[in-house]
Structure formats: structure tokens, C-alpha cells
C-alpha positions as CSV (number, residue, x, y, z in Angstrom):
1,M,142.8,168.0,138.4
2,V,144.8,165.0,139.7
3,E,145.0,162.3,137.2
4,I,143.9,158.6,138.3
5,T,145.2,155.4,137.1
6,L,143.2,152.4,137.7
7,T,143.4,148.9,137.0
8,N,140.4,147.1,134.6
9,T,140.0,143.7,135.7
10,K,138.4,143.4,132.2
11,T,140.9,144.9,130.0
12,R,143.7,143.7,132.6
13,Q,145.1,147.0,131.5
14,K,146.1,149.8,134.2
15,Q,144.3,153.1,132.2
16,T,143.4,156.2,132.9
17,F,140.2,156.8,134.7
18,T,137.6,159.3,133.3
19,P,134.2,159.6,135.5
20,I,131.0,159.3,132.9
21,D,130.3,162.4,134.7
22,D,132.9,164.2,136.5
23,K,129.8,165.4,138.5
24,N,128.5,162.4,139.7
25,V,130.8,159.8,139.9
26,R,129.2,156.6,140.9
27,M,130.4,152.9,142.5
28,Y,129.4,150.2,143.5
29,V,131.1,147.4,145.5
30,C,129.5,143.9,146.5
31,G,129.1,143.9,150.5
32,P,128.4,140.9,152.8
33,T,126.4,138.3,153.2
34,V,124.4,138.9,156.7
35,Y,124.7,136.0,159.2
36,D,127.7,136.0,161.3
37,R,130.5,138.8,162.0
38,A,132.8,139.8,159.7
39,H,136.0,138.6,159.2
40,L,139.8,139.9,158.4
41,G,138.9,138.7,154.6
42,N,135.7,140.8,154.2
43,A,137.2,143.2,155.9
44,R,140.3,143.5,153.0
45,P,137.8,144.9,150.0
46,V,135.9,147.9,152.8
47,V,139.4,149.1,153.9
48,V,140.7,149.1,149.8
49,F,137.2,150.6,148.2
50,D,137.1,153.1,151.0
51,I,140.5,154.5,150.3
52,L,139.3,155.1,146.6
53,F,136.1,156.6,148.0
54,R,137.8,159.4,149.6
55,L,140.3,159.9,146.9
56,L,136.9,160.3,144.5
57,R,135.9,162.2,146.8
58,H,139.1,164.7,147.6
59,V,139.7,164.4,143.8
60,Y,136.3,164.9,142.6
61,G,134.4,166.3,145.3
62,V,132.5,165.1,148.4
63,D,129.1,166.2,146.7
64,H,130.2,164.5,143.7
65,V,130.7,161.1,144.2
66,T,128.2,158.3,145.4
67,Y,129.1,155.3,146.8
68,V,126.8,151.8,147.0
69,R,127.6,148.6,149.0
70,N,124.5,146.3,149.1
71,F,123.7,143.6,151.9
72,T,122.4,140.5,151.1
73,D,119.8,139.6,153.5
74,V,118.4,137.2,151.6
75,D,120.3,133.7,151.7
76,D,120.2,130.0,152.1
77,K,123.3,130.8,154.4
78,I,121.1,133.1,156.8
79,N,118.0,130.7,156.2
80,D,120.2,128.5,157.9
81,R,121.4,130.0,160.9
82,A,117.3,130.4,161.3
83,A,116.7,127.1,161.3
84,L,119.7,126.3,163.3
85,T,118.7,129.0,166.2
86,G,115.6,129.5,166.1
87,R,115.4,133.2,165.5
88,P,113.5,135.3,163.5
89,I,115.5,135.7,160.2
90,R,114.8,139.5,160.1
91,A,116.4,139.5,163.8
92,I,119.6,138.0,162.3
93,T,120.0,140.1,159.7
94,D,119.4,143.4,161.4
95,E,121.7,142.1,164.3
96,T,124.8,141.1,161.9
97,I,124.0,145.0,160.1
98,A,125.2,146.0,163.3
99,W,128.1,143.9,164.3
100,Y,129.3,144.6,160.6
101,H,128.6,148.5,161.1
102,D,130.1,148.8,164.8
103,D,133.6,146.4,163.2
104,M,133.8,148.3,159.9
105,D,133.7,152.2,162.1
106,A,136.3,150.2,164.4
107,L,138.9,150.4,160.8
108,G,138.0,153.6,160.1
109,A,135.5,152.9,156.8
110,L,133.4,155.4,155.8
111,R,129.6,154.5,155.1
112,P,128.9,154.9,152.0
113,T,126.1,156.7,150.6
114,H,123.9,153.9,149.9
115,E,123.3,150.5,151.6
116,P,120.5,148.9,150.5
117,R,119.0,145.5,151.4
118,A,118.5,143.0,148.8
119,T,114.9,142.5,150.5
120,D,113.8,146.0,149.5
121,Y,114.4,145.4,146.0
122,I,112.7,142.5,145.4
123,A,110.0,144.3,142.8
124,P,112.9,145.7,140.9
125,M,115.2,142.3,140.8
126,I,111.6,140.9,139.7
127,A,111.0,142.8,137.3
128,M,114.7,142.9,135.7
129,I,114.0,139.4,135.4
130,E,110.3,139.8,133.2
131,M,112.6,141.8,131.4
132,L,115.3,139.1,130.4
133,I,112.7,136.4,129.9
134,N,110.9,138.9,127.3
135,R,114.3,139.7,125.7
136,G,114.4,135.4,125.1
137,N,117.7,135.9,128.0
138,A,116.0,133.7,130.5
139,Y,113.5,131.1,130.3
140,V,111.5,128.9,133.3
141,A,111.4,126.1,134.3
142,E,110.0,123.9,137.0
143,G,109.2,127.1,139.5
144,H,112.8,128.4,138.4
145,V,113.6,131.2,136.5
146,L,117.4,130.5,134.9
147,F,119.5,132.9,132.8
148,D,120.6,131.1,129.3
149,V,124.3,131.9,129.4
150,R,124.4,130.6,125.3
151,S,122.4,134.2,124.7
152,Y,124.7,136.7,125.6
153,P,128.5,135.6,123.6
154,E,130.2,138.1,125.3
155,Y,130.0,135.3,128.8
156,G,133.7,135.0,130.4
157,Q,135.1,138.2,129.4
158,L,135.5,139.8,133.0
159,S,137.2,136.1,133.7
160,G,139.1,135.5,130.3
161,R,137.6,132.1,130.2
162,S,135.4,130.6,127.7
163,I,132.8,128.7,128.5
164,E,134.0,125.5,128.3
165,D,136.7,126.1,130.1
166,M,134.5,127.6,133.3
167,I,132.1,124.5,133.6
168,A,135.3,122.2,133.5
169,G,137.0,124.3,136.2
170,A,134.2,125.7,138.0
171,R,131.5,124.0,140.6
172,V,128.1,124.2,139.1
173,E,125.0,123.1,140.1
174,V,123.7,120.3,138.2
175,A,119.7,120.2,138.0
176,P,117.7,118.5,134.9
177,F,115.8,121.0,134.3
178,K,119.1,123.3,132.9
179,R,120.0,123.6,129.0
180,D,123.7,124.4,129.9
181,P,125.3,123.5,133.2
182,M,126.1,127.1,133.6
183,D,122.7,128.4,133.0
184,F,122.5,130.5,136.8
185,V,119.2,130.8,139.1
186,L,117.7,134.7,138.8
187,W,114.5,133.3,141.0
188,K,113.6,129.9,143.0
189,P,110.7,128.9,144.3
190,S,110.4,128.8,148.3
191,G,108.1,126.3,150.4
192,A,106.8,127.6,153.3
193,D,109.5,127.0,155.6
194,L,111.3,129.7,153.5
195,P,111.5,133.2,153.0
196,G,109.3,134.4,149.9
197,W,107.4,136.9,147.6
198,D,104.9,136.4,145.0
199,S,106.2,136.3,141.5
200,P,104.9,135.8,137.9
201,W,106.4,132.3,137.9
202,G,104.7,131.6,142.3
203,R,106.1,132.5,145.6
204,G,109.3,132.3,146.0
205,R,113.4,134.6,146.5
206,P,115.8,135.6,144.1
207,G,119.2,133.7,143.8
208,W,122.1,135.8,144.6
209,H,123.9,137.4,141.6
210,I,120.3,139.2,140.4
211,E,120.2,141.7,143.5
212,C,123.7,143.4,142.7
213,S,122.0,144.6,139.6
214,A,119.3,145.2,140.2
215,M,120.3,147.8,142.9
216,A,122.7,149.1,141.0
217,D,120.5,149.8,138.6
218,D,118.3,151.7,140.4
219,L,120.8,153.6,142.9
220,L,123.0,154.2,139.9
221,G,121.6,153.6,136.2
222,T,122.2,151.2,133.6
223,S,125.7,152.5,133.2
224,F,128.2,153.8,135.9
225,D,131.5,154.4,136.4
226,I,133.2,151.3,139.1
227,H,132.5,148.1,140.2
228,A,134.8,146.1,142.4
229,G,135.0,143.3,145.0
230,G,137.1,141.1,146.1
231,L,138.6,138.5,143.8
232,D,137.1,135.3,144.6
233,L,133.5,137.4,143.6
234,Q,135.4,138.1,140.1
235,F,133.2,134.0,138.5
236,P,131.0,133.5,138.6
237,H,128.9,136.6,140.5
238,H,130.7,139.7,138.5
239,E,130.8,137.6,135.5
240,N,126.5,136.7,136.0
241,E,126.3,140.4,137.1
242,I,127.1,141.9,133.8
243,A,125.7,139.1,131.6
244,Q,122.2,139.6,132.8
245,S,122.8,143.6,133.2
246,R,123.7,143.8,129.4
247,C,121.3,141.5,128.5
248,A,118.6,143.6,130.5
249,H,119.8,147.3,129.0
250,P,121.4,146.4,125.9
251,H,122.4,149.5,125.2
252,A,124.4,150.9,128.3
253,D,127.7,149.6,129.9
254,F,126.5,148.4,133.2
255,A,130.0,149.4,134.7
256,H,133.1,151.1,132.9
257,V,135.6,150.0,135.2
258,W,136.0,146.5,137.3
259,L,138.1,146.1,140.2
260,H,139.1,143.7,142.2
261,N,141.2,143.1,145.2
262,E,143.6,139.7,145.9
263,M,142.8,137.6,148.8
264,L,144.1,137.5,152.5
265,L,146.8,135.0,154.2
266,V,147.6,134.6,158.1
267,E,151.0,134.5,158.9
268,G,151.7,133.3,155.4
269,R,148.9,130.8,155.2
270,K,145.4,130.9,154.3
271,M,142.9,131.6,156.3
272,S,140.6,128.5,158.0
273,K,139.2,127.2,160.8
274,S,141.1,123.8,160.4
275,L,144.4,125.4,160.8
276,G,143.5,127.5,163.6
277,N,144.3,131.0,162.1
278,F,140.7,132.0,161.1
279,F,139.4,135.0,163.3
280,T,136.9,137.6,162.9
281,V,137.5,141.7,163.0
282,R,135.8,141.7,166.0
283,D,138.2,138.8,168.1
284,L,140.9,141.0,167.5
285,L,139.6,144.5,168.3
286,D,138.5,142.2,171.9
287,R,142.4,141.1,171.5
288,G,142.8,144.7,172.0
289,V,144.4,145.2,168.9
290,P,143.4,148.5,167.4
291,G,140.9,149.1,164.6
292,E,143.5,151.5,163.1
293,V,146.5,149.5,163.7
294,I,143.9,147.1,161.4
295,R,144.0,149.5,158.5
296,F,147.2,150.4,159.0
297,V,148.6,146.8,158.5
298,M,145.5,146.5,155.2
299,L,147.2,149.7,153.9
300,M,150.6,148.5,153.9
301,T,150.1,145.6,151.2
302,H,149.0,146.7,147.3
303,Y,145.7,145.6,147.3
304,R,145.9,143.3,143.5
305,K,148.7,141.4,145.9
306,P,147.6,138.7,148.8
307,M,148.1,140.3,151.7
308,D,149.7,138.5,154.2
309,W,148.7,139.3,158.2
310,T,151.0,138.9,160.6
311,E,151.7,139.6,164.6
312,A,155.1,141.3,163.2
313,K,153.2,143.7,160.7
314,A,150.8,144.4,163.2
315,T,153.6,145.5,165.9
316,E,155.5,147.5,163.2
317,A,152.1,149.3,162.3
318,E,151.5,149.9,165.6
319,T,155.1,151.5,166.4
320,T,154.7,153.3,163.8
321,L,151.1,154.9,164.7
322,R,152.4,155.4,168.0
323,K,155.1,157.9,166.4
324,W,152.7,159.7,164.2
325,R,150.7,160.1,166.7
326,M,153.4,161.7,169.1
327,L,154.6,164.3,166.2
328,T,151.1,165.1,165.3
329,D,149.8,165.5,168.6
330,G,148.4,169.2,169.3
331,V,148.7,170.0,165.1
332,A,146.2,171.0,162.7
333,P,146.8,168.9,160.0
334,A,147.7,170.9,156.9
335,E,145.2,172.5,154.3
336,N,145.8,169.3,151.6
337,P,147.3,166.7,151.8
338,S,151.4,165.9,150.4
339,P,151.1,165.6,146.6
340,A,153.0,162.7,146.6
341,V,151.1,161.0,148.8
342,V,148.0,162.0,146.8
343,A,150.0,161.3,143.7
344,A,151.2,157.2,145.2
345,L,147.7,156.7,146.0
346,A,146.2,158.1,142.5
347,D,148.7,155.4,140.8
348,D,145.9,152.2,141.4
349,L,145.8,152.8,144.8
350,N,149.5,152.8,145.6
351,T,148.7,152.6,149.3
352,A,152.5,151.2,150.6
353,G,153.8,154.3,148.2
354,A,151.3,157.1,149.9
355,I,152.7,155.0,153.5
356,A,156.1,155.7,151.9
357,A,155.9,159.4,151.7
358,M,153.8,159.8,154.7
359,H,157.4,158.3,156.5
360,D,159.4,161.0,154.7
361,L,157.4,163.6,156.2
362,A,157.3,162.1,159.7
363,R,161.2,162.3,158.8
364,A,161.4,165.8,157.7
365,G,159.2,166.7,160.8
366,D,155.7,168.2,159.0
367,A,153.5,167.4,161.2
368,A,151.1,169.3,159.6
369,G,151.4,167.7,156.3
370,L,151.9,164.7,157.5
371,K,148.3,164.9,159.7
372,A,146.8,165.9,156.4
373,S,147.7,163.2,154.7
374,A,147.2,160.8,157.0
375,Q,143.6,161.5,157.2
376,L,143.0,160.8,153.0
377,L,143.7,157.5,154.4
378,G,141.9,156.9,156.9
379,L,144.2,157.2,160.0
380,L,145.5,159.9,162.5
381,D,141.6,161.3,163.0
382,D,140.6,162.4,166.8
383,A,138.0,160.0,166.9
384,G,140.6,157.1,166.4
385,G,143.2,157.6,168.3
386,G,141.9,157.0,172.0
387,W,144.0,154.0,172.1
388,I,146.8,155.7,172.2
389,S,145.7,157.7,174.6
390,A,145.1,154.7,177.1
391,G,148.3,153.2,176.1
392,P,149.3,149.4,177.4
393,D,149.2,148.0,181.4
394,L,152.4,148.4,182.5
395,S,151.9,148.5,186.2
396,A,152.8,145.1,186.4
397,F,156.7,146.2,185.0
398,A,156.3,149.0,187.2
399,E,156.1,147.1,190.8
400,R,159.0,145.0,190.0
401,M,160.9,147.9,189.1
402,N,159.9,149.3,192.4
403,A,160.7,145.9,194.0
404,L,163.8,145.3,192.5
405,R,165.0,148.9,193.3
406,A,163.7,148.5,197.0
407,D,166.3,145.4,197.3
408,A,169.0,147.8,195.6
409,K,168.7,150.0,198.0
410,R,169.2,147.5,201.0
411,S,172.1,145.9,199.2
412,K,173.8,148.4,197.0
413,D,173.4,146.4,194.2
414,F,171.6,148.2,191.4
415,S,172.1,146.1,188.4
416,A,168.9,143.8,189.0
417,V,166.9,147.6,188.3
418,D,169.9,148.4,185.4
419,A,168.8,145.2,183.5
420,L,165.5,145.6,183.6
421,K,165.4,149.0,183.1
422,L,167.7,148.9,179.9
423,R,164.9,145.6,178.5
424,L,162.2,148.2,179.2
425,S,163.6,150.9,177.2
426,D,164.4,148.1,174.0
427,A,161.1,147.9,174.3
428,G,160.4,151.5,173.6
429,V,159.5,152.4,177.4
430,E,160.4,155.3,179.1
431,V,161.4,154.8,182.4
432,R,161.0,157.7,184.9
433,M,163.2,157.4,188.4
434,T,161.4,159.6,191.0
435,P,161.7,159.3,195.2
436,T,158.0,158.4,195.2
437,G,158.8,154.6,193.2
438,V,159.0,154.4,189.2
439,E,157.0,155.4,186.4
440,L,156.9,153.6,182.9
441,L,155.5,155.4,179.9
442,A,154.9,153.7,176.6
443,G,157.2,155.9,173.9
444,P,157.0,156.2,170.5
445,D,159.2,153.1,169.3
446,F,156.8,150.7,172.1
447,N,157.0,147.4,170.9
448,A,154.6,145.0,172.4
449,A,156.5,141.9,171.3
450,K,159.7,143.1,173.0
451,L,157.2,144.2,176.0
452,E,156.5,139.9,175.8
453,R,159.9,138.9,176.6
454,V,160.7,140.9,179.5
């Protein structure tokens, strides 16, 4: 069996992955808060951990891997959106979940085994909070229930910081009813204008962190294999999940392996609305950037390194995918992906190494092996290739070439025709001259950026 190694955030070491039960491999990934479109940074963990899901299914079997990714559908951001728009909360969350599915499907991400909504797990959250109160790890204060961070001595192990360091470096909610500044909310009261559920502490709603602990417990058990998410969730969200879950179930381990993907940049800068470089996945798709190209760009960088989205990388990805799709057109995939590709992915999800191995397959002309290997990474599947068959719109260039050709026939000077043909060829466009006109076809080396300068 293929040996998988993963860098465990908690141990800060790359270690061999050994599932608790190889017939029931279980992973949990923190999902979106559903109030708006997913931006490009939101998509990175989806693509990264979709690769892990695919690898685990390849190694252990499709029926032996369970993947849970939640939807946070109770949150103050959602409440604010409802107040701003006057729309019902459920209408907002239903619409946003549908958007999310459409956008992530376009990136070739498989749907998880389970996609629980927080609002469907209020009762398990209340039950876990009661357990924490009874064990002395949580307390009630002014209608709130708070987790007592000092009651869990191992708090901070995931992020590698002491409580004092975390207090100094974090923005913590100041409240007079807290015993300690780091104590976090498990339950809070709701006014008549906010969503709420009956509880032993009055009508209210859960804090953010408790939902993932309750859903993971219900769907994966008190101990499971992998918990993953973006690096921004390491503290406080994941730190708090560990504390409350381990205290609720002292004899269980919660997650054995913790994985975190690094953040995303755009053209070397942090994505920000104030910088004008903030965009959603849908923005790119609507601009004509194929989902397969977006996925490929994300796979070009190792998940533990910052990923820089650039137009140059998107052009490179599109060029590569065009070549590979032309090479594999009409070819059945091999029975198994290349061992070199599998080995790269098994080495801490080294997607860049897997892409390098696929370039080797393409150079060797192994179309069947390339197709099987690419499909393991969610590339070159039949459903995602529609953008290739459609091709770029070259009609304006064809009209220019036809006009220049007509002028050249009268003047007998074909230099302008030859110059345009040369520039189109340099952009990867095949120019076919026929008695009835000019036909332009995007070839395997098509480069849209060069075409803009023609």
C-alpha cells in the first residue's frame, strides 16, 4: 500500500499517516460562513483538501473514506446581511450554499460525503455545552456560557503559544463577565430580532467554535483521523475546537492529524478590496477563466506555501491544459495513474511535484498515463473540458487577416499579411489559408496574453 506522509501542524513534523481504521478513514474540513460569494482565498482549502480526499480514496478505496465539510449558517455576518437587505436568513443561506456548490463544482472539487448545516446541530451543541459545564470546563455568566480556557492545561499546543502570548497578540472580546480574557463563548443570548433556540440558559444561539466540535463528534466520532482548514483558522478556531472537544470527551483524541494551508496573494500582494485586487471565484469564471485553469494554478504551489495568483500563471496553466487535452483527446485513461504522480501526492500533497511528473508523461507521449494521473488531481475529466472545445473567439483577427489579404491581392504586397500571420503564430494560433478565406485555430501553445498585443 502507498505510504502517505503529512505535515502535522500539532507536532510540527512530517509523519507517516496511519489511519485509526483503514476501512473508515475520516477527515473534517472547516467550511464557509454562507452570507456571500466565495472569494479566491476561500477556494484554496477546498482545492487542496479535495486533493487529499482523492488521494485517500485512491489508496484506501472510495467506500472507505468519509469527508465532512460544514456550512456555518448561524453567524452575526449573516444576521447583518439579513438586516441590510431585509431578506429572510434562510433565503440568504440557501442562495449562498447554492452559489458555493456551483463555484466549487466549476473548480472540479468533489462534494464531501457530508455537508452539515450548523442550524441542524443545535441540539448536539447544547448537549456538549452541558457536558462542559458539568465537567467544570465552562460556566454561565449573564445569559452566556463561556469555556474556561485555564481549565484545559494543553491550550495553545496547536499554535505553539502560551495563553499570555495569545492574549498579548490577539484581539480578544472584552467582557466584564469573563473570568479570563481568553475565555470564549459557547452560547450567547438572542434578542427578538435575532435567530435563537431554547436552551437551559435561555433563548440564544451558539458561538462559532462549538458547531464544528458537535458536528465532527456526531458524524466522525470522538476520535478521527484528519482535521484541516486554512492557516487563519489555526487560532483561535481550531485551538478552541481542540479544547472543548478534549474536555467533553477526556478519553478521546479528537483529530490525530492537523493540516493547514497557507494564505493566498494576488500579484504578490495580500488580496484586499482597498487594493482593488479582491475577487470572487465567480468573478474569474464570469471573466472567462475556466474553472480547470483556476484549479491548476492553485495546484502549482505547495499547500504549505503562500500561493500567488498571477495572470502569468493563469496563462501558463491554460497553455499546459490545452496541450494535455489535445494529447489525450479521445484516449481512454490508463487503469492506474503514474506511480511517480501518486508518490508526489503521497509526499505531503506535493502537487507541484505531481505536475512535474505529468509533464514528463506528456513529453514521453504517454497520453493514457497522463489522463489517468491528471484525473487523480481533478484535471482532464470529460465534464471540465468544454472550455477547450469552445476555444477563444478569433473572429476579429480572421476579419483583419481577410481584409489584409484582399488588399495584398490587389497591391501584390503581402508583407502586412505575413507580419500578422507571424504574430498570430507566435501567440499559438494556427493560420489556415483557403481559397474562400482565412481560418484561425487556437493551437496547443495558444497564449491569450500575447494575442492581446497583436
